[in-house]
C-alpha positions as semicolon CSV with decimal commas, in nm:
position;residue;x (nm);y (nm);z (nm)
1;M;3,693;0,816;-1,670
2;E;3,641;0,955;-1,323
3;N;3,994;0,855;-1,224
4;I;4,157;1,067;-1,495
5;Y;4,211;1,416;-1,353
6;T;4,151;1,676;-1,621
7;D;3,935;1,984;-1,671
8;L;3,962;1,973;-2,051
9;A;3,669;1,840;-2,253
10;L;3,914;1,745;-2,528
11;E;4,108;1,518;-2,295
12;M;3,788;1,357;-2,170
13;A;3,704;1,282;-2,534
14;E;4,052;1,145;-2,600
15;Q;4,006;0,897;-2,315
16;L;3,722;0,745;-2,516
17;G;3,953;0,690;-2,812
18;D;3,823;0,654;-3,166
19;E;3,465;0,625;-3,039
20;A;3,451;0,994;-2,949
21;F;3,601;1,103;-3,280
22;G;3,390;0,872;-3,492
23;G;3,034;0,972;-3,413
24;L;2,960;0,924;-3,044
25;D;2,594;0,992;-2,975
26;G;2,551;1,347;-2,852
27;V;2,910;1,454;-2,926
28;E;3,017;1,649;-3,234
29;M;3,384;1,730;-3,291
30;E;3,583;1,920;-3,550
31;S;3,945;2,035;-3,565
32;E;4,131;2,297;-3,764
33;Q;4,504;2,363;-3,796
34;I;4,616;2,722;-3,856
35;D;4,995;2,749;-3,878
36;N;5,120;2,629;-3,538
37;I;4,778;2,652;-3,373
38;K;4,520;2,375;-3,344
39;I;4,156;2,461;-3,271
40;T;3,919;2,184;-3,165
41;T;3,548;2,243;-3,114
42;I;3,340;1,992;-2,920
43;S;2,962;2,027;-2,901
44;I;2,777;1,813;-2,649
45;T;2,418;1,805;-2,772
46;N;2,232;1,568;-2,540
47;E;2,245;1,392;-2,203
48;T;2,404;1,082;-2,355
49;G;2,700;1,288;-2,476
50;A;2,718;1,472;-2,144
51;K;2,736;1,143;-1,955
52;S;2,998;1,000;-2,189
53;L;3,233;1,299;-2,153
54;G;3,144;1,392;-1,797
55;K;3,074;1,750;-1,906
56;P;2,753;1,956;-1,925
57;I;2,568;2,004;-2,254
58;G;2,725;2,294;-2,443
59;N;3,017;2,401;-2,659
60;Y;3,388;2,369;-2,580
61;V;3,660;2,533;-2,788
62;T;4,023;2,434;-2,729
63;I;4,308;2,644;-2,870
64;E;4,644;2,467;-2,853
65;S;4,987;2,597;-2,948
66;P;5,339;2,550;-2,809
67;D;5,394;2,917;-2,895
68;I;5,169;3,023;-2,606
69;K;5,448;2,958;-2,360
70;E;5,717;3,120;-2,574
71;P;5,809;3,493;-2,583
72;D;5,680;3,525;-2,941
73;V;5,478;3,846;-2,984
74;D;5,358;3,766;-3,337
75;A;5,235;3,421;-3,234
76;H;5,064;3,565;-2,927
77;E;4,880;3,821;-3,142
78;Q;4,764;3,546;-3,379
79;I;4,638;3,337;-3,086
80;M;4,472;3,648;-2,942
81;G;4,285;3,701;-3,267
82;L;4,159;3,342;-3,276
83;L;4,055;3,368;-2,911
84;T;3,866;3,688;-2,990
85;D;3,678;3,520;-3,276
86;S;3,593;3,211;-3,068
87;L;3,474;3,422;-2,775
88;A;3,259;3,641;-3,001
89;A;3,103;3,331;-3,157
90;L;3,015;3,186;-2,816
91;R;2,865;3,520;-2,711
92;Q;2,650;3,532;-3,023
93;G;2,536;3,174;-2,963
94;L;2,412;3,281;-2,621
95;S;2,215;3,570;-2,776
96;V;2,381;3,834;-2,559
97;P;2,268;4,185;-2,673
98;D;2,531;4,392;-2,855
99;G;2,513;4,663;-2,590
100;G;2,449;4,431;-2,296
101;T;2,649;4,458;-1,975
102;V;2,932;4,206;-1,925
103;L;3,081;4,105;-1,590
104;V;3,431;3,953;-1,597
105;I;3,528;3,744;-1,295
106;G;3,893;3,653;-1,234
107;L;3,895;3,338;-1,023
108;G;4,193;3,220;-0,824
109;N;4,451;3,330;-0,571
110;R;4,670;3,620;-0,687
111;D;4,939;3,515;-0,433
112;V;4,981;3,165;-0,580
113;T;5,142;3,196;-0,923
114;P;4,983;2,895;-1,100
115;D;4,644;3,009;-0,967
116;A;4,686;3,381;-1,041
117;L;4,566;3,380;-1,402
118;G;4,217;3,511;-1,327
119;P;4,324;3,808;-1,112
120;Q;4,597;3,901;-1,363
121;V;4,346;3,898;-1,650
122;V;4,110;4,125;-1,454
123;S;4,391;4,379;-1,403
124;K;4,413;4,419;-1,784
125;I;4,044;4,437;-1,868
126;L;3,911;4,758;-2,025
127;V;3,634;4,834;-1,772
128;T;3,375;5,087;-1,889
129;R;3,053;5,043;-1,689
130;H;3,135;5,339;-1,465
131;I;3,209;5,582;-1,750
132;M;2,945;5,501;-2,013
133;E;2,761;5,829;-1,952
134;A;3,081;6,025;-2,010
135;V;3,197;5,837;-2,321
136;P;3,205;6,054;-2,636
137;K;2,925;5,980;-2,882
138;S;3,184;5,875;-3,139
139;L;3,285;5,584;-2,915
140;L;2,944;5,476;-2,789
141;G;2,902;5,231;-3,075
142;N;3,237;5,070;-2,995
143;L;3,213;5,026;-2,618
144;R;2,974;4,828;-2,400
145;P;2,928;4,845;-2,021
146;L;3,189;4,609;-1,880
147;A;3,280;4,548;-1,517
148;A;3,546;4,321;-1,369
149;L;3,634;4,178;-1,029
150;A;3,880;3,929;-0,877
151;P;3,687;3,811;-0,567
152;G;3,973;3,611;-0,414
153;V;3,943;3,261;-0,270
154;M;3,728;3,135;0,014
155;G;4,036;3,051;0,221
156;A;4,118;3,422;0,234
157;T;3,769;3,574;0,240
158;G;3,552;3,313;0,409
159;I;3,295;3,368;0,133
160;E;3,203;3,130;-0,148
161;T;3,294;3,283;-0,483
162;A;2,950;3,194;-0,615
163;E;2,794;3,398;-0,332
164;V;3,006;3,703;-0,420
165;V;2,925;3,676;-0,789
166;K;2,552;3,623;-0,725
167;G;2,547;3,936;-0,513
168;L;2,712;4,135;-0,793
169;I;2,468;4,000;-1,047
170;D;2,170;4,095;-0,833
171;N;2,299;4,453;-0,822
172;I;2,447;4,526;-1,165
173;K;2,231;4,278;-1,361
174;P;2,478;4,180;-1,635
175;D;2,369;4,006;-1,954
176;L;2,678;3,783;-1,954
177;V;2,942;3,662;-1,708
178;I;3,290;3,566;-1,827
179;A;3,488;3,365;-1,571
180;I;3,863;3,299;-1,599
181;D;4,042;3,034;-1,398
182;A;4,344;2,804;-1,391
183;L;4,274;2,440;-1,480
184;A;4,443;2,102;-1,457
185;A;4,537;1,887;-1,756
186;R;4,597;1,517;-1,805
187;S;4,872;1,564;-2,064
188;L;5,198;1,735;-1,976
189;T;5,217;1,874;-2,330
190;R;4,905;2,082;-2,267
191;I;5,031;2,262;-1,956
192;N;5,059;2,636;-2,035
193;Q;4,993;2,560;-2,404
194;T;4,614;2,534;-2,411
195;I;4,318;2,769;-2,374
196;Q;3,970;2,624;-2,328
197;L;3,652;2,826;-2,378
198;A;3,313;2,691;-2,279
199;D;2,959;2,830;-2,265
200;T;2,868;2,597;-1,977
201;G;3,024;2,775;-1,679
202;I;3,300;2,667;-1,445
203;S;3,373;2,536;-1,094
204;P;3,619;2,766;-0,909
205;G;3,930;2,593;-0,779
206;A;3,916;2,317;-1,038
207;G;4,279;2,360;-1,135
208;V;4,405;2,278;-0,787
209;G;4,153;2,004;-0,710
210;N;3,945;2,221;-0,477
211;R;3,613;2,252;-0,658
212;R;3,366;2,501;-0,514
213;A;3,007;2,586;-0,604
214;P;2,980;2,619;-0,984
215;L;2,931;2,943;-1,173
216;S;2,676;2,862;-1,442
217;Q;2,350;2,988;-1,587
218;A;2,167;2,743;-1,362
219;T;2,323;2,888;-1,044
220;L;2,356;3,255;-1,144
221;G;2,059;3,311;-1,374
222;V;2,268;3,458;-1,659
223;P;2,482;3,294;-1,931
224;V;2,840;3,215;-1,827
225;I;3,138;3,174;-2,059
226;A;3,439;3,011;-1,895
227;I;3,797;3,061;-2,010
228;G;4,055;2,832;-1,857
229;V;4,421;2,744;-1,899
230;P;4,577;2,428;-1,752
231;T;4,871;2,549;-1,544
232;V;4,917;2,235;-1,333
233;T;4,894;1,859;-1,343
234;D;4,874;1,629;-1,045
235;A;5,182;1,436;-0,931
236;A;5,041;1,095;-1,026
237;T;4,994;1,213;-1,385
238;F;5,346;1,356;-1,395
239;V;5,500;1,032;-1,266
240;G;5,282;0,821;-1,498
241;D;5,384;1,017;-1,808
242;T;5,748;1,003;-1,699
243;L;5,720;0,625;-1,660
244;D;5,567;0,595;-2,008
245;M;5,854;0,794;-2,161
246;F;6,108;0,589;-1,964
247;L;5,959;0,261;-2,090
248;A;5,956;0,389;-2,448
249;H;6,326;0,476;-2,427
250;M;6,412;0,148;-2,254
251;A;6,247;-0,048;-2,535
252;H;6,499;0,095;-2,780
253;D;6,800;0,199;-2,574
254;A;6,823;-0,050;-2,286
255;P;7,176;-0,192;-2,236
256;G;7,219;-0,556;-2,332
257;H;7,248;-0,681;-1,974
258;L;6,897;-0,549;-1,902
259;K;6,727;-0,739;-2,185
260;D;6,647;-1,020;-1,942
261;G;6,406;-0,781;-1,775
262;A;6,214;-0,721;-2,097
263;A;5,913;-0,918;-1,975
264;F;5,884;-0,699;-1,665
265;L;5,914;-0,382;-1,871
266;E;5,648;-0,510;-2,110
267;M;5,419;-0,584;-1,816
268;L;5,456;-0,226;-1,692
269;D;5,396;-0,091;-2,040
270;N;5,077;-0,296;-2,078
271;L;4,922;-0,192;-1,748
272;D;4,574;-0,048;-1,784
273;E;4,587;0,331;-1,761
274;I;4,354;0,344;-1,462
275;D;4,536;0,063;-1,278
276;K;4,874;0,225;-1,339
277;R;4,749;0,560;-1,216
278;N;4,597;0,408;-0,901
279;I;4,921;0,226;-0,818
280;I;5,123;0,546;-0,859
281;K;4,869;0,750;-0,662
282;N;4,865;0,499;-0,374
283;T;5,246;0,506;-0,371
284;L;5,272;0,886;-0,369
285;D;4,989;0,977;-0,133
286;P;5,167;0,877;0,190
287;L;5,475;1,075;0,079
288;V;5,345;1,396;-0,080
289;G;4,966;1,381;-0,056
290;N;4,757;1,554;-0,324
291;M;5,046;1,743;-0,484
292;F;5,028;1,939;-0,809
293;V;5,318;2,015;-1,043
294;T;5,380;2,323;-1,257
295;P;5,674;2,429;-1,483
296;K;5,937;2,661;-1,337
297;E;5,865;2,934;-1,596
298;I;5,503;2,962;-1,482
299;G;5,540;3,324;-1,367
300;E;5,634;3,457;-1,711
301;V;5,385;3,234;-1,892
302;V;5,093;3,351;-1,675
303;K;5,182;3,711;-1,764
304;W;5,172;3,630;-2,137
305;L;4,853;3,429;-2,101
306;S;4,680;3,702;-1,903
307;N;4,763;3,952;-2,177
308;I;4,634;3,720;-2,452
309;I;4,310;3,645;-2,268
310;A;4,244;4,000;-2,144
311;N;4,291;4,154;-2,487
312;G;4,086;3,873;-2,644
313;I;3,800;3,962;-2,408
314;N;3,845;4,336;-2,467
315;M;3,830;4,300;-2,846
316;A;3,546;4,047;-2,846
317;M;3,327;4,248;-2,609
318;H;3,400;4,603;-2,731
319;K;3,292;4,625;-3,093
320;G;3,548;4,782;-3,324
321;I;3,824;4,801;-3,062
322;D;4,164;4,655;-3,155
323;K;4,477;4,595;-2,949
324;D;4,622;4,937;-3,035
325;D;4,305;5,107;-2,908
326;I;4,319;4,900;-2,589
327;N;4,680;4,994;-2,525
328;R;4,588;5,359;-2,571
329;F;4,284;5,340;-2,339
330;M;4,459;5,132;-2,073
331;H;4,771;5,343;-2,048
């Protein structure tokens, strides 16, 4: 398990196979298909489940759709609505007061496109903490105090993100922190097509293999909801998946003169997943080191994702506000 690089609880569960989906102690799972969107909820209820999945006790919601990475406004609005509902449910489960202050933290490096999701989301958040005293009475029931910050990365600031966030919390005393970051996925089909929400916090830099001090209730003293999107996969995963697809095609389409090599191809196909990954990793490391791979359309997709996530947060946190209201307030 520890050799499979992924930040998604769903992929950790999939590595366990049927055991995880058939009643693993301390792990509850359910899935729902809505049109072209799949929603999977995983609840880790005890230390046994946490150890099995390598994730803290808590709830993980995964929203998957190939439409996320397509310029489809209607699909994006549908995904936005489901994200809003999931985020509101997690907030309620944490018993955050209806009028409580929320602090949104956009993790990542705004100058590195696959890692810029957090800062881009923050730029679209409807911040209200500074104007609550001036808000008309007719809107007071719809808005809550909300602040947002993209603190940058330690390589640029020399400060641990957790230190920055803890300092903010000590001063503004929020009731909830929402942290957004780029993640890494094991499956190529989940890159830019998956949104994970969790009420267990997050480790900044996870998506690029540079984990820093975690942001969680244990470290910050307030509940933390994490929202992440896998924008990269590591090179060993990319090569491994490519090899699997190559072997699958060779099994059916190999020219006749290559049939004599069928035994070798079968041996490759039957390699244990961990062994295959280690062989590929040991081959690549001297050449490219710890390299991560992202699709070429990542710039456009991050823009769409930041809009979906920002408006999902805006609508889930500000009661009675819809996307038309947000567009009016933001512009």
